[in-house]
N, C-alpha and C positions, 0 to 999 in steps of 0.2 A: 198228321202224324199217326203212324200205325201202332195200335196198342200191343201188337205182337212183335215189335222190334226186339233185337237181341237184349237179353237180360243184363242189367247192371246191378252188382251187389253194393251194399253199403261199404264205405271205406273203413279201414281198421280204426279201432278206438285211438283217440289222441287226447292229450291233456292241453288245457289252455296255457298260453304263454303270458297272459295278463288277465287280471280280474279286479273287481272292486265294487264299492257301493257309491252310487252317485246321488247326491242330495238334489231332488227335483222340486223341492218346496212342498208346502201343505203338510209337513210332517212326514213325508215319504222319502225313502232312499231305495233306489232300485239296484239290484244286483246285475252286473254285466260281466261278460268275459269275452276274450278273443282267442282264437286258435287258428291253426293253419299257417299261411304265409303272411307275415307282417307287411310285406310289400305287394301283396296280391290284390285281386279285385274284391272289393268289399261286398258282402252279402249279409243281410240281416234276417235272422230266423225269428218268426213271431209265433209264439205258442198259442195253443187253443184254450178252451174253457169258456169264458175267461176265468183265470184263476188256476190253471193247470200247472204253470211253471215249466221250466226247461229241464232236460235231463242230459247226461253225457252222450247218449245215443243220438241226440239231435245234431251233433257236430258231424256225424258220419254220412250225411247226405251230400257232402261237398268234398271235392278234391282238395286236400290240404296243401298241395303244392301250388295250386292256382288261386284259391280263394282266401281272403281274409275273413274268417267266419266270426260273426258277432252274434252272440246270444244274450238275451236279458230276460229277467223275470219281471212281469208287469206288476203294477201296484198291488201289494197285498199277497202276491204269489211267490212260491218258491223261497229263495233266500232274501227277497226284498223285505223291507221293514217299514212299518209294523205289519206283522203277519196277519193275513185274512182281514185287513182293514178295508172298510167301505167308505171311509171319509175321503171326500174329494176324489172319488174313484169313478170316472166316467170315460166314455170313448174320447172325448176331446182332451181330457187330462192325459190319456195314454198317448195320443198323437203328439201332444206337447212334450211328453217325456222322450219320445223317439227323437224329436228334433234336438232336445238338450243332449241326448246321448251322442247323436251324430256330431254335434259341435264339440262335445267333450273329447271325442276320439279323433277329431280333425279329419273327418271324412267328407268329401265333396258330394258324392252321390253313391248309391248302392243298389244292388238287386234286393228285392223283397221276396221272402219265401214264407208262406203262411198257410196253415190248414185249419179248416173249421172256423172258429172265431178268429184265428190268426189270419184267415183270408179276408174276413170283414175288416179287421184292423189294417191290413196291408192296403186294401182298397181305399179306406177313408183317409189314411195317411197319404197315399199316392195322389188322391184328388185334392188334398190340402197342400201338398208340396210336390207337384209333378216334376219340377226342375231338379229334385233330389233323387229321382228314381231312374234306374236303367232298364228295368223290366221286372216281371213278376212270375213266380211259380206259385200256383194256388191249388190247394187240395180240399175236397169236400166243401165246396163253396157255400157260404152262408151270408146272406145279405141283410139279416136282422129284421126281416119283415114280419108283420103280425101273423101271417099265414104260416111262416116257418116256425115261429114260437108255438103257435097252436098245435102244429103237427107234433112237436116234441112233447108238449105237455099233455096232449089228449089223444091225438090220432095215431101215434105209433102202436096203440093197442090193436089196430087193425092187423098188424103183422106180428106183434109180440104181446098178445093179450095177457099171458101169464106174468110177464115182466111188469106190465102196467098195473095189473091187479095187485101185485106185491108192492109196487111203488105207491099206489093210492091207498092200499089197504094198511099201510103203515100209519095213516092218519085216522082220526076218529070219524065217525059218520058225518058229524056236523062240519068237520074241516074239509071233507071231500067236495063240498059245494064250491070251494075255491082252492084247488090243489096247490097252485103256485103261491098264492098269498099265505096259505097255511104253512107250507114249507119255509117260505121266507121268514115268517114269524118265528118258527122254531129255530131256524139256522142263525138268526140274529139274537136269539135269547142268550144272555151272558152265561147261563148255567150249562156246563158241559154235559150234565145229565140229560139236557134237552137237545142241545145242538149236535153232539157227537153222534147219537143214533140217527138223527135226521140226515146228517151228512153221509153216513154209511148207506142209508136207504136211497138217497138221491144218486150217489155215485154208482151204486150197484145197478140201478135202473139204466143209467147211461152205458155202463160196461156191458150189460146184458144185450144191448141193442147195437153195439158198435162194430161187431164183426160178422162176417158172412155166416159162420156156423155157430153163432151165439144162440141162446144165452148160455153162459157158463157161471157156475158159482165158485170156480177155483181161483180166479185172479181178479177179485174186485178192486176197482180203482179206489174204493173207499178205505182200503187197508193201509195206505201209506201215510206218511206224516203230513202230506199236503191235502189230505181229504177235506178238512174243514174249509181251507181256502178255495178249493175248487167248487164245492157245493155252495158255499155262502156267496162268493163273488158271482158265480154263474146265476144264482137265483136273484141277486141284486140287479144284475144287468137285465135278466128276463123281466123282472118286475117293472123295470123302467124302459121297456121296449128297446134295449141295447143302446139307448141314448142316441138313436138315429130315427129318422122318419122312414116310412115305408118305401118311399120313392127316392130317398136321398142318394143312394149309391148309383143306381142306374141313371138318375137324372143328371148327375155330374160326371158321368163316365167319359164324356168327350174330352175331359182334361187329361186323360191318360191313354186314350185309344191309339195314339201315335206310338206308344211303347209296346214292345213284344210281351206276350204272356203265354204261358202254358198252363192249362187247367187239367188237373188229374182228378178223376172222379170214379169211385167204385159204383158199378152198375146197381148194386143192391145196398147202397148207403141209406140206412134208415134214419140216421141222425140228421143228415143234410141231403135230402133226396135229389136225384140227378136232374130233375126239372130245372132247378135253380142254376146249376152249372151250365146247362144248355142255353138258358136265357142269357146268361152273361156272355157266353161265347158268341151268340148271334148278334149281340149288341157291340162286340169288340172286334173290329176288323183285323187287328194284328194278333188276335188270340188263336191258339190251337187247343183243341180238347182231346184228351185221351180218356176214353171210358174203359176202365178195366173190367172185363166181363165176369170175373170170379172174385169180387171183393166187395166189402161193405165200406165202413167209414174209417177204420183205423189206418193210420199211416204205416203201421208195422205189418200189415198183411203183405204177403210176398209180391203180388202184382202191383200194389200201390208203391211199395218201396222201390221196385225196379223202375217204374215210370217216373218217380220223383228224381231218382239219381240220373236217369236218362235225360231229364229236362235240365238239370244243372250241368250235365256234360255238354249238352247242346248250347247252353248259354255261354260256355267258355269261348265259343266261336264269335260271340258278339262283343266280348270284352276287349 
């Protein structure tokens, strides 16, 4: 696929035609919604983070006349309850929640669309339930390996030293010996005076490194109501190695390589470097990769948006 193919804009804003809270057990209820065509081809949007939650803009990657668009907030994120909860919040739990949602909505199989952590979850779900998948659109690929976590926590300073210095400098000198562990302790502290500033600092670091022309102090991810969920849940997963082994996803990839996939990757993605997307593409015979030459990590950068919509347009021919 040519990264310079004709541009496709996001679809106009739409409202959901159905939504609710699904009790998935363990004290968790996940928010879900459907929009688009109730009789259309099902597609599941998987948000990043983990902990970021969904937004109305996420519906706009899909043709609402063609797709039955399903969004949901993962455990602890967005409108799911309890907010920012880490209890029984692991990758396997999320995979189980997706299956419960599929069954609740009476969907036989669907396309999976996920970016960053959403790509990880899409892959793990697909390998667990290949018979329920039609294909994948993946952005900013992340496989949850230790080298990728180390890059985020330590090595992004090679490109964004000022952002990393601000991130690590939030901690005391003694805490900087273990940046991840120290943030995790602060983010899980019940006192808002401790966890709120830590969440803001964590999210600002990620925001600063997410776009091609960052860093910027004008639009911090940490300023929204979901700031705590994003930082706390993300740190929880990082601290636990994303609840996957280093080789888990690539080792089981043969379960889904018969299915089509489009991988969209910003050339200058500093959160999830291009190396990982290329590895996945080389291991997946039916995958195609689009490397957007003037983009970083964010799904909302112009070239990334265009390539993602182009991918969902092409998948209309497969349905």
